[in-house]
MARVEXBA-322039 format. One record per atom (N, C-alpha, C): residue number from 1; z, x, y; residue in one letter; atom name. Coordinates in Angstrom, 3 decimals. Atoms other than C-alpha are relative to their C-alpha. Layout:
BEGIN
{nr=NUM&c3=Z&c1=X&c2=Y&rest=A&atom=CA}
...
This chain:
BEGIN
{nr=1&c3=-0.380&c1=0.995&c2=0.862&rest=M&atom=N}
{nr=1&c3=-75.243&c1=119.265&c2=-162.526&rest=M&atom=CA}
{nr=1&c3=-1.136&c1=-1.267&c2=-0.278&rest=M&atom=C}
{nr=2&c3=0.599&c1=1.117&c2=-0.615&rest=E&atom=N}
{nr=2&c3=-78.264&c1=116.582&c2=-162.617&rest=E&atom=CA}
{nr=2&c3=0.323&c1=-1.116&c2=-0.699&rest=E&atom=C}
{nr=3&c3=-0.867&c1=1.382&c2=0.277&rest=I&atom=N}
{nr=3&c3=-77.477&c1=113.143&c2=-162.730&rest=I&atom=CA}
{nr=3&c3=-0.923&c1=-0.754&c2=-0.575&rest=I&atom=C}
{nr=4&c3=1.249&c1=0.624&c2=1.146&rest=N&atom=N}
{nr=4&c3=-79.650&c1=111.024&c2=-164.779&rest=N&atom=CA}
{nr=4&c3=0.738&c1=-1.981&c2=0.255&rest=N&atom=C}
{nr=5&c3=0.367&c1=0.556&c2=-0.917&rest=E&atom=N}
{nr=5&c3=-79.428&c1=107.755&c2=-162.951&rest=E&atom=CA}
{nr=5&c3=0.091&c1=-1.894&c2=-1.075&rest=E&atom=C}
{nr=6&c3=0.006&c1=0.692&c2=0.554&rest=N&atom=N}
{nr=6&c3=-80.490&c1=105.357&c2=-165.582&rest=N&atom=CA}
{nr=6&c3=1.111&c1=0.107&c2=-1.165&rest=N&atom=C}
{nr=7&c3=-0.941&c1=-0.267&c2=0.653&rest=L&atom=N}
{nr=7&c3=-78.037&c1=107.114&c2=-168.315&rest=L&atom=CA}
{nr=7&c3=1.018&c1=-1.010&c2=0.576&rest=L&atom=C}
{nr=8&c3=-1.043&c1=1.220&c2=-0.951&rest=Q&atom=N}
{nr=8&c3=-75.351&c1=105.557&c2=-165.516&rest=Q&atom=CA}
{nr=8&c3=0.048&c1=-1.328&c2=-0.399&rest=Q&atom=C}
{nr=9&c3=0.157&c1=1.232&c2=0.126&rest=S&atom=N}
{nr=9&c3=-76.474&c1=101.929&c2=-165.367&rest=S&atom=CA}
{nr=9&c3=0.012&c1=-0.320&c2=-1.229&rest=S&atom=C}
{nr=10&c3=0.064&c1=0.585&c2=1.276&rest=E&atom=N}
{nr=10&c3=-77.038&c1=101.832&c2=-169.242&rest=E&atom=CA}
{nr=10&c3=1.685&c1=0.259&c2=-0.260&rest=E&atom=C}
{nr=11&c3=-1.972&c1=-0.118&c2=0.485&rest=R&atom=N}
{nr=11&c3=-72.970&c1=103.238&c2=-169.491&rest=R&atom=CA}
{nr=11&c3=0.689&c1=-1.203&c2=0.860&rest=R&atom=C}
{nr=12&c3=-0.777&c1=1.302&c2=-1.024&rest=N&atom=N}
{nr=12&c3=-72.159&c1=100.155&c2=-166.880&rest=N&atom=CA}
{nr=12&c3=-0.829&c1=-1.187&c2=-0.605&rest=N&atom=C}
{nr=13&c3=-0.367&c1=1.167&c2=1.178&rest=L&atom=N}
{nr=13&c3=-73.524&c1=97.847&c2=-169.168&rest=L&atom=CA}
{nr=13&c3=0.440&c1=-0.359&c2=-0.953&rest=L&atom=C}
{nr=14&c3=-0.670&c1=-0.538&c2=1.584&rest=K&atom=N}
{nr=14&c3=-72.300&c1=98.882&c2=-172.309&rest=K&atom=CA}
{nr=14&c3=1.908&c1=0.211&c2=0.351&rest=K&atom=C}
{nr=15&c3=-1.397&c1=0.469&c2=-0.852&rest=G&atom=N}
{nr=15&c3=-69.066&c1=99.003&c2=-170.362&rest=G&atom=CA}
{nr=15&c3=0.919&c1=-1.510&c2=-0.020&rest=G&atom=C}
{nr=16&c3=-0.100&c1=1.916&c2=-0.858&rest=A&atom=N}
{nr=16&c3=-69.495&c1=95.309&c2=-169.444&rest=A&atom=CA}
{nr=16&c3=0.092&c1=-0.926&c2=-1.738&rest=A&atom=C}
{nr=17&c3=-0.093&c1=0.244&c2=1.202&rest=E&atom=N}
{nr=17&c3=-70.146&c1=94.410&c2=-172.727&rest=E&atom=CA}
{nr=17&c3=1.087&c1=0.436&c2=-1.199&rest=E&atom=C}
{nr=18&c3=-0.757&c1=0.012&c2=1.636&rest=F&atom=N}
{nr=18&c3=-67.362&c1=96.221&c2=-174.951&rest=F&atom=CA}
{nr=18&c3=1.650&c1=-0.728&c2=1.657&rest=F&atom=C}
{nr=19&c3=-0.524&c1=1.199&c2=-0.781&rest=E&atom=N}
{nr=19&c3=-65.248&c1=94.310&c2=-171.322&rest=E&atom=CA}
{nr=19&c3=0.505&c1=-1.284&c2=-0.171&rest=E&atom=C}
{nr=20&c3=-0.311&c1=1.504&c2=0.882&rest=K&atom=N}
{nr=20&c3=-66.065&c1=90.788&c2=-173.206&rest=K&atom=CA}
{nr=20&c3=0.541&c1=-0.011&c2=-1.151&rest=K&atom=C}
{nr=21&c3=-0.388&c1=-0.126&c2=0.942&rest=T&atom=N}
{nr=21&c3=-65.200&c1=91.995&c2=-175.993&rest=T&atom=CA}
{nr=21&c3=2.016&c1=-0.056&c2=-0.647&rest=T&atom=C}
{nr=22&c3=-2.030&c1=0.235&c2=0.101&rest=G&atom=N}
{nr=22&c3=-61.475&c1=92.838&c2=-175.130&rest=G&atom=CA}
{nr=22&c3=0.529&c1=1.697&c2=-0.253&rest=G&atom=C}
{nr=23&c3=0.005&c1=-1.092&c2=0.533&rest=N&atom=N}
{nr=23&c3=-62.618&c1=96.801&c2=-176.096&rest=N&atom=CA}
{nr=23&c3=0.371&c1=1.060&c2=1.881&rest=N&atom=C}
{nr=24&c3=-0.462&c1=-0.544&c2=-1.064&rest=F&atom=N}
{nr=24&c3=-61.138&c1=98.263&c2=-172.483&rest=F&atom=CA}
{nr=24&c3=0.068&c1=1.755&c2=-0.829&rest=F&atom=C}
{nr=25&c3=-0.189&c1=-1.974&c2=0.309&rest=K&atom=N}
{nr=25&c3=-60.280&c1=102.147&c2=-174.047&rest=K&atom=CA}
{nr=25&c3=-1.944&c1=0.402&c2=0.434&rest=K&atom=C}
{nr=26&c3=1.936&c1=-0.398&c2=-0.464&rest=E&atom=N}
{nr=26&c3=-64.537&c1=102.377&c2=-174.748&rest=E&atom=CA}
{nr=26&c3=-0.528&c1=-0.081&c2=1.310&rest=E&atom=C}
{nr=27&c3=0.368&c1=0.635&c2=-1.429&rest=A&atom=N}
{nr=27&c3=-64.859&c1=100.343&c2=-171.252&rest=A&atom=CA}
{nr=27&c3=0.256&c1=1.408&c2=1.099&rest=A&atom=C}
{nr=28&c3=-0.306&c1=-0.801&c2=-1.084&rest=I&atom=N}
{nr=28&c3=-62.572&c1=102.671&c2=-169.607&rest=I&atom=CA}
{nr=28&c3=-1.045&c1=2.303&c2=-0.403&rest=I&atom=C}
{nr=29&c3=0.859&c1=-1.404&c2=-0.308&rest=E&atom=N}
{nr=29&c3=-64.601&c1=106.204&c2=-170.746&rest=E&atom=CA}
{nr=29&c3=-0.884&c1=-0.245&c2=0.324&rest=E&atom=C}
{nr=30&c3=1.912&c1=-0.182&c2=-1.260&rest=L&atom=N}
{nr=30&c3=-67.846&c1=105.106&c2=-169.594&rest=L&atom=CA}
{nr=30&c3=-0.038&c1=-0.428&c2=0.961&rest=L&atom=C}
{nr=31&c3=0.043&c1=0.467&c2=-1.106&rest=Y&atom=N}
{nr=31&c3=-66.775&c1=103.518&c2=-166.882&rest=Y&atom=CA}
{nr=31&c3=0.693&c1=1.407&c2=0.869&rest=Y&atom=C}
{nr=32&c3=-1.050&c1=-1.647&c2=-0.635&rest=E&atom=N}
{nr=32&c3=-64.298&c1=107.090&c2=-165.959&rest=E&atom=CA}
{nr=32&c3=-1.763&c1=0.633&c2=-0.014&rest=E&atom=C}
{nr=33&c3=1.544&c1=-0.988&c2=0.169&rest=K&atom=N}
{nr=33&c3=-68.105&c1=109.127&c2=-166.927&rest=K&atom=CA}
{nr=33&c3=-0.521&c1=0.164&c2=0.722&rest=K&atom=C}
{nr=34&c3=0.573&c1=-0.493&c2=-1.175&rest=N&atom=N}
{nr=34&c3=-69.562&c1=107.796&c2=-164.531&rest=N&atom=CA}
{nr=34&c3=0.932&c1=0.302&c2=1.630&rest=N&atom=C}
{nr=35&c3=-0.909&c1=0.178&c2=-1.106&rest=V&atom=N}
{nr=35&c3=-66.632&c1=107.980&c2=-161.899&rest=V&atom=CA}
{nr=35&c3=-0.191&c1=1.657&c2=0.405&rest=V&atom=C}
{nr=36&c3=0.397&c1=-1.595&c2=-0.401&rest=E&atom=N}
{nr=36&c3=-66.859&c1=111.834&c2=-162.609&rest=E&atom=CA}
{nr=36&c3=-1.176&c1=0.138&c2=-0.006&rest=E&atom=C}
{nr=37&c3=1.301&c1=-0.119&c2=-0.176&rest=E&atom=N}
{nr=37&c3=-70.316&c1=112.057&c2=-162.308&rest=E&atom=CA}
{nr=37&c3=-0.644&c1=-0.956&c2=1.720&rest=E&atom=C}
{nr=38&c3=0.446&c1=0.031&c2=-1.537&rest=S&atom=N}
{nr=38&c3=-70.147&c1=110.667&c2=-158.656&rest=S&atom=CA}
{nr=38&c3=-1.508&c1=-1.417&c2=0.265&rest=S&atom=C}
{nr=39&c3=0.992&c1=1.657&c2=0.564&rest=F&atom=N}
{nr=39&c3=-72.009&c1=106.662&c2=-159.490&rest=F&atom=CA}
{nr=39&c3=-0.083&c1=-0.597&c2=1.824&rest=F&atom=C}
{nr=40&c3=0.438&c1=1.298&c2=-2.020&rest=K&atom=N}
{nr=40&c3=-73.802&c1=105.610&c2=-155.827&rest=K&atom=CA}
{nr=40&c3=-0.234&c1=-1.465&c2=-0.845&rest=K&atom=C}
{nr=41&c3=-0.609&c1=0.834&c2=0.049&rest=G&atom=N}
{nr=41&c3=-72.566&c1=102.303&c2=-157.232&rest=G&atom=CA}
{nr=41&c3=1.083&c1=-0.538&c2=0.009&rest=G&atom=C}
{nr=42&c3=-1.585&c1=0.577&c2=0.274&rest=N&atom=N}
{nr=42&c3=-69.451&c1=99.848&c2=-156.905&rest=N&atom=CA}
{nr=42&c3=0.827&c1=-0.109&c2=-1.700&rest=N&atom=C}
{nr=43&c3=-0.791&c1=0.591&c2=1.242&rest=H&atom=N}
{nr=43&c3=-69.479&c1=99.043&c2=-160.265&rest=H&atom=CA}
{nr=43&c3=0.914&c1=0.507&c2=-1.317&rest=H&atom=C}
{nr=44&c3=-0.924&c1=-0.413&c2=0.277&rest=P&atom=N}
{nr=44&c3=-67.724&c1=101.443&c2=-162.105&rest=P&atom=CA}
{nr=44&c3=1.353&c1=-0.238&c2=0.903&rest=P&atom=C}
{nr=45&c3=-0.895&c1=-0.080&c2=-1.853&rest=Y&atom=N}
{nr=45&c3=-65.042&c1=102.019&c2=-159.107&rest=Y&atom=CA}
{nr=45&c3=0.980&c1=-1.436&c2=-0.359&rest=Y&atom=C}
{nr=46&c3=-0.956&c1=1.851&c2=-0.104&rest=D&atom=N}
{nr=46&c3=-64.443&c1=98.052&c2=-159.375&rest=D&atom=CA}
{nr=46&c3=0.570&c1=-0.671&c2=-1.243&rest=D&atom=C}
{nr=47&c3=-0.579&c1=-0.211&c2=0.932&rest=R&atom=N}
{nr=47&c3=-63.891&c1=98.190&c2=-162.482&rest=R&atom=CA}
{nr=47&c3=1.520&c1=0.273&c2=-0.672&rest=R&atom=C}
{nr=48&c3=-1.025&c1=-0.645&c2=0.356&rest=L&atom=N}
{nr=48&c3=-62.250&c1=100.378&c2=-163.221&rest=L&atom=CA}
{nr=48&c3=1.735&c1=-0.159&c2=0.589&rest=L&atom=C}
{nr=49&c3=-1.503&c1=0.126&c2=-0.607&rest=A&atom=N}
{nr=49&c3=-59.364&c1=99.945&c2=-160.801&rest=A&atom=CA}
{nr=49&c3=0.606&c1=-1.716&c2=-0.136&rest=A&atom=C}
{nr=50&c3=-0.528&c1=1.769&c2=0.664&rest=T&atom=N}
{nr=50&c3=-59.633&c1=95.559&c2=-162.350&rest=T&atom=CA}
{nr=50&c3=1.068&c1=0.631&c2=-0.637&rest=T&atom=C}
{nr=51&c3=-0.262&c1=-0.076&c2=1.653&rest=I&atom=N}
{nr=51&c3=-58.890&c1=97.272&c2=-165.884&rest=I&atom=CA}
{nr=51&c3=1.393&c1=0.665&c2=0.378&rest=I&atom=C}
{nr=52&c3=-0.756&c1=-0.934&c2=-0.060&rest=Y&atom=N}
{nr=52&c3=-56.009&c1=99.734&c2=-164.713&rest=Y&atom=CA}
{nr=52&c3=1.130&c1=-1.225&c2=0.566&rest=Y&atom=C}
{nr=53&c3=-1.507&c1=0.697&c2=-0.510&rest=K&atom=N}
{nr=53&c3=-54.344&c1=97.275&c2=-162.463&rest=K&atom=CA}
{nr=53&c3=0.398&c1=-0.667&c2=-0.625&rest=K&atom=C}
{nr=54&c3=-0.839&c1=0.623&c2=1.603&rest=N&atom=N}
{nr=54&c3=-53.959&c1=94.821&c2=-165.420&rest=N&atom=CA}
{nr=54&c3=0.672&c1=0.504&c2=-0.178&rest=N&atom=C}
{nr=55&c3=-0.879&c1=-0.739&c2=1.174&rest=Q&atom=N}
{nr=55&c3=-52.781&c1=97.513&c2=-166.979&rest=Q&atom=CA}
{nr=55&c3=1.138&c1=0.108&c2=0.128&rest=Q&atom=C}
{nr=56&c3=-0.705&c1=-0.413&c2=-0.988&rest=N&atom=N}
{nr=56&c3=-50.394&c1=98.146&c2=-164.284&rest=N&atom=CA}
{nr=56&c3=0.169&c1=1.776&c2=-0.277&rest=N&atom=C}
{nr=57&c3=0.143&c1=-1.645&c2=-0.305&rest=D&atom=N}
{nr=57&c3=-51.384&c1=101.844&c2=-164.324&rest=D&atom=CA}
{nr=57&c3=-0.558&c1=-0.276&c2=1.597&rest=D&atom=C}
{nr=58&c3=0.202&c1=0.160&c2=-0.640&rest=I&atom=N}
{nr=58&c3=-51.054&c1=101.859&c2=-160.995&rest=I&atom=CA}
{nr=58&c3=-1.004&c1=1.979&c2=0.503&rest=I&atom=C}
{nr=59&c3=0.678&c1=-1.458&c2=-0.168&rest=D&atom=N}
{nr=59&c3=-51.783&c1=105.609&c2=-160.630&rest=D&atom=CA}
{nr=59&c3=-1.278&c1=0.207&c2=0.215&rest=D&atom=C}
{nr=60&c3=1.526&c1=-0.472&c2=0.363&rest=N&atom=N}
{nr=60&c3=-55.323&c1=105.569&c2=-162.215&rest=N&atom=CA}
{nr=60&c3=-0.844&c1=-1.069&c2=1.045&rest=N&atom=C}
{nr=61&c3=0.537&c1=1.148&c2=-0.797&rest=E&atom=N}
{nr=61&c3=-56.042&c1=102.193&c2=-159.736&rest=E&atom=CA}
{nr=61&c3=-0.154&c1=0.829&c2=1.368&rest=E&atom=C}
{nr=62&c3=-0.190&c1=-0.619&c2=-1.681&rest=I&atom=N}
{nr=62&c3=-55.032&c1=104.725&c2=-156.491&rest=I&atom=CA}
{nr=62&c3=-1.471&c1=0.621&c2=-0.003&rest=I&atom=C}
{nr=63&c3=1.475&c1=-0.328&c2=0.182&rest=R&atom=N}
{nr=63&c3=-57.472&c1=107.152&c2=-158.134&rest=R&atom=CA}
{nr=63&c3=-1.326&c1=-0.300&c2=0.140&rest=R&atom=C}
{nr=64&c3=1.101&c1=0.437&c2=-0.249&rest=V&atom=N}
{nr=64&c3=-59.928&c1=105.579&c2=-158.626&rest=V&atom=CA}
{nr=64&c3=-0.783&c1=-0.832&c2=1.732&rest=V&atom=C}
{nr=65&c3=0.383&c1=0.716&c2=-1.671&rest=L&atom=N}
{nr=65&c3=-60.472&c1=103.799&c2=-155.226&rest=L&atom=CA}
{nr=65&c3=-0.214&c1=1.001&c2=0.751&rest=L&atom=C}
{nr=66&c3=0.494&c1=-0.918&c2=-1.167&rest=E&atom=N}
{nr=66&c3=-59.710&c1=106.783&c2=-153.202&rest=E&atom=CA}
{nr=66&c3=-1.568&c1=0.345&c2=-0.206&rest=E&atom=C}
{nr=67&c3=1.732&c1=-1.180&c2=0.360&rest=K&atom=N}
{nr=67&c3=-62.835&c1=108.269&c2=-155.092&rest=K&atom=CA}
{nr=67&c3=-1.053&c1=-1.044&c2=0.100&rest=K&atom=C}
{nr=68&c3=1.494&c1=0.513&c2=-0.771&rest=A&atom=N}
{nr=68&c3=-65.184&c1=105.217&c2=-154.427&rest=A&atom=CA}
{nr=68&c3=0.069&c1=-0.380&c2=1.792&rest=A&atom=C}
{nr=69&c3=0.006&c1=0.022&c2=-1.600&rest=I&atom=N}
{nr=69&c3=-63.760&c1=105.351&c2=-150.579&rest=I&atom=CA}
{nr=69&c3=-0.545&c1=1.358&c2=0.313&rest=I&atom=C}
{nr=70&c3=0.830&c1=-0.985&c2=-0.296&rest=I&atom=N}
{nr=70&c3=-65.485&c1=109.029&c2=-150.782&rest=I&atom=CA}
{nr=70&c3=-1.174&c1=-0.210&c2=-0.381&rest=I&atom=C}
{nr=71&c3=1.115&c1=0.872&c2=0.069&rest=I&atom=N}
{nr=71&c3=-68.290&c1=107.433&c2=-152.542&rest=I&atom=CA}
{nr=71&c3=-1.336&c1=-0.416&c2=1.436&rest=I&atom=C}
{nr=72&c3=0.822&c1=1.177&c2=-0.638&rest=F&atom=N}
{nr=72&c3=-69.288&c1=105.089&c2=-150.411&rest=F&atom=CA}
{nr=72&c3=0.085&c1=0.472&c2=1.575&rest=F&atom=C}
{nr=73&c3=-0.125&c1=-1.222&c2=-1.451&rest=E&atom=N}
{nr=73&c3=-68.123&c1=106.918&c2=-146.894&rest=E&atom=CA}
{nr=73&c3=-1.481&c1=0.616&c2=-0.416&rest=E&atom=C}
{nr=74&c3=1.618&c1=-0.380&c2=-0.237&rest=E&atom=N}
{nr=74&c3=-71.121&c1=109.012&c2=-148.230&rest=E&atom=CA}
{nr=74&c3=-1.148&c1=-0.497&c2=-0.092&rest=E&atom=C}
{nr=75&c3=1.423&c1=-0.007&c2=0.123&rest=I&atom=N}
{nr=75&c3=-73.607&c1=106.479&c2=-148.846&rest=I&atom=CA}
{nr=75&c3=-0.369&c1=-1.105&c2=1.850&rest=I&atom=C}
{nr=76&c3=-0.362&c1=0.915&c2=-1.351&rest=T&atom=N}
{nr=76&c3=-72.288&c1=104.532&c2=-145.444&rest=T&atom=CA}
{nr=76&c3=-1.117&c1=1.084&c2=1.056&rest=T&atom=C}
{nr=77&c3=0.840&c1=-1.433&c2=-0.746&rest=I&atom=N}
{nr=77&c3=-73.904&c1=108.142&c2=-143.507&rest=I&atom=CA}
{nr=77&c3=-0.889&c1=-0.080&c2=-0.492&rest=I&atom=C}
{nr=78&c3=1.831&c1=-0.086&c2=0.266&rest=E&atom=N}
{nr=78&c3=-77.284&c1=108.005&c2=-145.543&rest=E&atom=CA}
{nr=78&c3=-0.525&c1=-1.447&c2=0.235&rest=E&atom=C}
{nr=79&c3=0.439&c1=0.871&c2=-0.204&rest=D&atom=N}
{nr=79&c3=-77.318&c1=104.369&c2=-144.062&rest=D&atom=CA}
{nr=79&c3=-0.316&c1=-0.621&c2=-0.873&rest=D&atom=C}
{nr=80&c3=-0.184&c1=1.365&c2=1.230&rest=R&atom=N}
{nr=80&c3=-77.486&c1=102.346&c2=-146.902&rest=R&atom=CA}
{nr=80&c3=1.191&c1=-0.649&c2=0.944&rest=R&atom=C}
{nr=81&c3=-1.351&c1=0.826&c2=-0.371&rest=I&atom=N}
{nr=81&c3=-76.246&c1=98.978&c2=-145.537&rest=I&atom=CA}
{nr=81&c3=0.889&c1=-0.772&c2=-0.741&rest=I&atom=C}
{nr=82&c3=-1.203&c1=0.662&c2=0.507&rest=E&atom=N}
{nr=82&c3=-74.520&c1=97.964&c2=-148.422&rest=E&atom=CA}
{nr=82&c3=1.750&c1=0.602&c2=0.319&rest=E&atom=C}
{nr=83&c3=-1.533&c1=-0.642&c2=-0.553&rest=G&atom=N}
{nr=83&c3=-71.928&c1=100.812&c2=-147.598&rest=G&atom=CA}
{nr=83&c3=0.920&c1=-0.384&c2=0.329&rest=G&atom=C}
{nr=84&c3=-1.130&c1=0.271&c2=-1.081&rest=L&atom=N}
{nr=84&c3=-69.795&c1=99.622&c2=-144.845&rest=L&atom=CA}
{nr=84&c3=0.373&c1=-1.442&c2=-0.568&rest=L&atom=C}
{nr=85&c3=-0.978&c1=0.478&c2=0.674&rest=P&atom=N}
{nr=85&c3=-68.644&c1=96.806&c2=-146.584&rest=P&atom=CA}
{nr=85&c3=0.464&c1=-0.049&c2=-0.871&rest=P&atom=C}
{nr=86&c3=-1.029&c1=-0.870&c2=1.864&rest=K&atom=N}
{nr=86&c3=-67.911&c1=98.112&c2=-150.115&rest=K&atom=CA}
{nr=86&c3=1.113&c1=0.780&c2=0.842&rest=K&atom=C}
{nr=87&c3=-0.873&c1=-0.990&c2=-0.649&rest=L&atom=N}
{nr=87&c3=-66.457&c1=100.782&c2=-148.175&rest=L&atom=CA}
{nr=87&c3=1.627&c1=-0.726&c2=0.708&rest=L&atom=C}
{nr=88&c3=-0.757&c1=0.913&c2=-0.197&rest=F&atom=N}
{nr=88&c3=-64.239&c1=98.403&c2=-146.427&rest=F&atom=CA}
{nr=88&c3=0.963&c1=-0.537&c2=-1.286&rest=F&atom=C}
{nr=89&c3=-0.431&c1=1.090&c2=0.622&rest=R&atom=N}
{nr=89&c3=-63.343&c1=96.312&c2=-148.893&rest=R&atom=CA}
{nr=89&c3=1.024&c1=0.910&c2=-1.329&rest=R&atom=C}
{nr=90&c3=-1.099&c1=-1.069&c2=0.775&rest=F&atom=N}
{nr=90&c3=-62.254&c1=99.975&c2=-151.309&rest=F&atom=CA}
{nr=90&c3=0.656&c1=-0.083&c2=0.633&rest=F&atom=C}
{nr=91&c3=-1.484&c1=-0.807&c2=-1.335&rest=K&atom=N}
{nr=91&c3=-59.898&c1=100.790&c2=-148.283&rest=K&atom=CA}
{nr=91&c3=1.113&c1=-1.386&c2=-0.153&rest=K&atom=C}
{nr=92&c3=-0.125&c1=0.691&c2=0.258&rest=N&atom=N}
{nr=92&c3=-58.865&c1=97.489&c2=-148.345&rest=N&atom=CA}
{nr=92&c3=1.083&c1=-0.430&c2=-1.172&rest=N&atom=C}
{nr=93&c3=-0.875&c1=-0.285&c2=1.198&rest=R&atom=N}
{nr=93&c3=-57.650&c1=97.537&c2=-152.131&rest=R&atom=CA}
{nr=93&c3=1.059&c1=0.654&c2=0.143&rest=R&atom=C}
{nr=94&c3=-0.599&c1=-1.488&c2=-0.470&rest=L&atom=N}
{nr=94&c3=-56.459&c1=101.364&c2=-151.377&rest=L&atom=CA}
{nr=94&c3=1.225&c1=-1.048&c2=0.315&rest=L&atom=C}
{nr=95&c3=-0.924&c1=0.147&c2=-0.701&rest=E&atom=N}
{nr=95&c3=-53.903&c1=99.626&c2=-149.045&rest=E&atom=CA}
{nr=95&c3=1.149&c1=-1.232&c2=-0.900&rest=E&atom=C}
{nr=96&c3=-0.760&c1=0.536&c2=0.276&rest=K&atom=N}
{nr=96&c3=-52.996&c1=97.261&c2=-151.152&rest=K&atom=CA}
{nr=96&c3=0.799&c1=0.153&c2=-1.610&rest=K&atom=C}
{nr=97&c3=-0.987&c1=-0.746&c2=1.597&rest=A&atom=N}
{nr=97&c3=-52.318&c1=99.178&c2=-154.394&rest=A&atom=CA}
{nr=97&c3=1.530&c1=1.306&c2=0.715&rest=A&atom=C}
{nr=98&c3=-0.961&c1=-0.558&c2=-0.152&rest=L&atom=N}
{nr=98&c3=-50.296&c1=101.977&c2=-152.424&rest=L&atom=CA}
{nr=98&c3=1.171&c1=-0.647&c2=0.710&rest=L&atom=C}
{nr=99&c3=-1.571&c1=0.813&c2=-0.240&rest=H&atom=N}
{nr=99&c3=-47.619&c1=98.780&c2=-151.070&rest=H&atom=CA}
{nr=99&c3=0.170&c1=0.042&c2=-1.348&rest=H&atom=C}
{nr=100&c3=-1.052&c1=0.551&c2=1.780&rest=T&atom=N}
{nr=100&c3=-47.275&c1=97.684&c2=-154.661&rest=T&atom=CA}
{nr=100&c3=0.387&c1=1.491&c2=-0.239&rest=T&atom=C}
{nr=101&c3=-0.851&c1=-0.777&c2=1.216&rest=K&atom=N}
{nr=101&c3=-46.516&c1=100.938&c2=-156.053&rest=K&atom=CA}
{nr=101&c3=1.307&c1=0.601&c2=1.330&rest=K&atom=C}
{nr=102&c3=-1.301&c1=0.695&c2=-1.165&rest=T&atom=N}
{nr=102&c3=-44.251&c1=101.394&c2=-153.068&rest=T&atom=CA}
{nr=102&c3=0.984&c1=-1.205&c2=0.082&rest=T&atom=C}
{nr=103&c3=-1.220&c1=0.737&c2=0.663&rest=Q&atom=N}
{nr=103&c3=-42.328&c1=98.507&c2=-153.848&rest=Q&atom=CA}
{nr=103&c3=0.700&c1=0.014&c2=-1.111&rest=Q&atom=C}
{nr=104&c3=-0.659&c1=-0.280&c2=0.893&rest=L&atom=N}
{nr=104&c3=-41.800&c1=99.350&c2=-157.061&rest=L&atom=CA}
{nr=104&c3=0.756&c1=1.216&c2=-0.274&rest=L&atom=C}
{nr=105&c3=-0.821&c1=-1.090&c2=-0.405&rest=A&atom=N}
{nr=105&c3=-40.588&c1=102.657&c2=-156.077&rest=A&atom=CA}
{nr=105&c3=1.249&c1=-0.726&c2=-0.266&rest=A&atom=C}
{nr=106&c3=-0.763&c1=0.854&c2=-0.878&rest=K&atom=N}
{nr=106&c3=-38.480&c1=100.609&c2=-154.205&rest=K&atom=CA}
{nr=106&c3=1.439&c1=-0.726&c2=-0.986&rest=K&atom=C}
{nr=107&c3=-0.980&c1=1.245&c2=1.740&rest=Q&atom=N}
{nr=107&c3=-37.217&c1=97.954&c2=-157.419&rest=Q&atom=CA}
{nr=107&c3=0.734&c1=1.319&c2=-0.471&rest=Q&atom=C}
{nr=108&c3=-0.123&c1=-1.120&c2=1.158&rest=K&atom=N}
{nr=108&c3=-36.899&c1=101.098&c2=-159.669&rest=K&atom=CA}
{nr=108&c3=0.894&c1=0.829&c2=0.858&rest=K&atom=C}
{nr=109&c3=-1.613&c1=-0.262&c2=-1.177&rest=K&atom=N}
{nr=109&c3=-34.420&c1=103.098&c2=-156.646&rest=K&atom=CA}
{nr=109&c3=0.497&c1=-1.315&c2=-0.875&rest=K&atom=C}
{nr=110&c3=-1.062&c1=0.888&c2=-0.104&rest=S&atom=N}
{nr=110&c3=-32.816&c1=99.944&c2=-156.514&rest=S&atom=CA}
{nr=110&c3=0.465&c1=-0.770&c2=-1.416&rest=S&atom=C}
{nr=111&c3=-0.285&c1=0.330&c2=0.922&rest=K&atom=N}
{nr=111&c3=-32.489&c1=99.213&c2=-160.050&rest=K&atom=CA}
{nr=111&c3=1.568&c1=1.473&c2=-0.434&rest=K&atom=C}
{nr=112&c3=-0.291&c1=-0.903&c2=1.068&rest=L&atom=N}
{nr=112&c3=-30.537&c1=102.873&c2=-160.974&rest=L&atom=CA}
{nr=112&c3=1.392&c1=0.068&c2=1.085&rest=L&atom=C}
{nr=113&c3=-1.182&c1=0.069&c2=-0.560&rest=K&atom=N}
{nr=113&c3=-28.162&c1=102.239&c2=-158.200&rest=K&atom=CA}
{nr=113&c3=1.185&c1=-0.815&c2=-0.239&rest=K&atom=C}
């Protein structure tokens, strides 16, 4: 599959416009398409993780962060200087999201008792 980087960039810009108008469903669709195509930049991963976190959709937040880590591990191997700090940032966000998921599961379990 050939990747059109201009189209991916356009999706990111349009997604940001949708976010500004509160149209998160359309923003998610555009960002998800870039994630599906393994976009080599942080924008769709950052935005999706934030949107999903704000929607309390922890599973999708985790999925997107895991994908970002895979992409930025590849970028770091390719010796792109910006890759390493972003990789660490995504790993930190994933750790926090996993912690939140664990805490929520514990709360749910204690409510069932």
